C-alpha positions in Angstrom: -6.9 -13.7 -16.6 -3.9 -12.5 -18.5 -0.9 -11.7 -16.4 1.8 -9.2 -17.6 5.3 -8.8 -16.2 7.1 -5.3 -16.5 10.6 -4.4 -15.5 13.1 -1.5 -16.1 14.4 1.6 -14.3 12.6 4.6 -12.9 10.9 5.4 -16.3 9.1 2.0 -16.1 8.6 2.4 -12.3 6.9 5.8 -12.8 9.2 7.6 -10.4 8.6 11.0 -12.1 4.7 10.7 -11.9 2.5 12.4 -9.3 0.3 9.2 -9.2 3.0 6.6 -9.8 0.7 3.5 -9.5 -2.3 5.0 -11.5 -0.4 6.8 -14.3 2.6 4.6 -15.0 2.8 2.7 -18.4 2.3 -0.8 -16.7 -0.9 0.2 -15.1 -2.2 1.9 -18.3 -1.4 -1.1 -20.5 -2.7 -3.6 -18.0 -5.9 -1.6 -17.6 -6.4 -1.4 -21.3 -6.0 -5.2 -21.8 -7.9 -5.9 -18.5 -4.8 -7.8 -17.3 -3.2 -8.4 -13.9 0.4 -7.2 -13.8 3.6 -7.0 -11.7 5.8 -3.9 -12.1 9.1 -5.2 -10.8 11.1 -2.2 -11.9 13.4 -0.1 -9.5 14.5 3.5 -9.9 18.1 3.7 -10.9 18.4 0.0 -12.0 21.1 -1.1 -14.4 20.5 -3.4 -17.2 22.4 -6.0 -15.1 19.9 -5.6 -12.2 16.9 -5.6 -14.6 18.1 -8.9 -16.1 19.0 -10.4 -12.8 15.5 -9.4 -11.2 13.7 -10.8 -14.3 15.6 -14.1 -14.2 14.9 -14.4 -10.5 11.1 -13.8 -11.1 11.1 -16.4 -13.9 12.6 -19.0 -11.6 9.4 -19.5 -9.7 6.7 -17.5 -11.6 5.2 -17.4 -15.0 3.5 -14.6 -17.0 1.7 -14.4 -20.3 3.7 -11.5 -21.7 6.7 -9.5 -20.5 7.3 -5.8 -21.3 11.0 -4.8 -20.2 12.7 -1.4 -21.0 16.4 -1.5 -20.9 18.0 1.5 -19.5 21.1 3.7 -20.0 24.3 1.7 -20.9 26.3 3.7 -18.3 24.5 1.9 -15.5 26.6 -1.0 -14.7 26.1 -3.4 -11.6 29.5 -3.5 -9.8 30.9 -4.8 -6.6 30.6 -1.6 -4.6 33.3 -2.7 -2.2 35.7 -2.4 -5.1 34.3 0.5 -7.1 31.4 2.4 -6.0 29.2 3.1 -9.0 29.0 6.9 -8.2 32.7 6.9 -8.1 33.9 8.9 -11.2 37.2 6.8 -11.2 35.2 3.9 -12.9 33.9 6.1 -15.5 37.2 8.0 -16.1 39.5 4.9 -16.1 37.3 1.8 -17.1 34.1 2.7 -18.8 33.7 3.6 -22.5 31.1 3.2 -25.1 32.3 -0.3 -26.1 32.0 -1.5 -22.5 28.5 -0.1 -22.2 27.3 -1.7 -25.6 28.9 -5.1 -24.7 27.0 -5.1 -21.4 23.7 -3.9 -22.9 23.7 -6.6 -25.8 24.8 -9.3 -23.3 21.8 -8.5 -21.1 19.5 -8.2 -24.1 20.6 -11.5 -25.5 20.1 -13.3 -22.1 16.6 -11.9 -21.8 15.7 -12.9 -25.3 17.1 -16.4 -24.9 15.3 -17.0 -21.5 11.9 -15.8 -22.7 12.3 -17.9 -26.0 13.2 -20.9 -24.0 10.1 -20.5 -21.8 7.9 -19.7 -24.8 6.8 -16.3 -23.2 6.3 -13.4 -25.7 8.7 -10.5 -24.8 8.5 -6.9 -25.8 11.9 -5.4 -25.2 12.2 -1.6 -25.3 15.3 0.6 -24.9 15.6 4.1 -23.5 18.6 5.0 -25.6 19.8 3.7 -29.0 22.8 1.6 -28.7 24.8 1.1 -31.7 27.4 -1.5 -31.8 28.7 -4.4 -33.7 29.7 -7.1 -31.3 29.2 -10.8 -30.8 26.2 -10.1 -28.5 24.6 -7.6 -30.8 24.9 -9.9 -33.8 23.0 -12.6 -31.8 20.1 -10.5 -30.8 16.8 -10.3 -32.7 16.3 -7.2 -34.8 16.0 -3.7 -33.7 14.2 -2.5 -30.5 11.5 0.1 -30.1 
């Protein structure tokens, strides 16, 4: 049987749905294709966390296809002992659109490379368009849905 791997933030998790397990995208797609699946998403996840959890999954598991939705660029995984992520100091003093775009495309590149290396088809989606021209974006594959 086909096994699908899903990851993302609350939109992939189905956090806003009345019947999260029955109505979320991963369940609907898996039911349509009569496939087993794992929805590894977490509400509020950053692209860093989505990438890290996906790489951890791939260390000891395989899947036939992966569907991952990257989230808002503003969500960055930080050492909370130094800068709590909800602390406005980070966003006022350190974050800008360039930092967000670099981080977004770095994570996207890592995911594309890992799935290509393992020869696993990957469907990457993005919640918001990210426009940037940087070394990471130039090495990514095409445009995302």
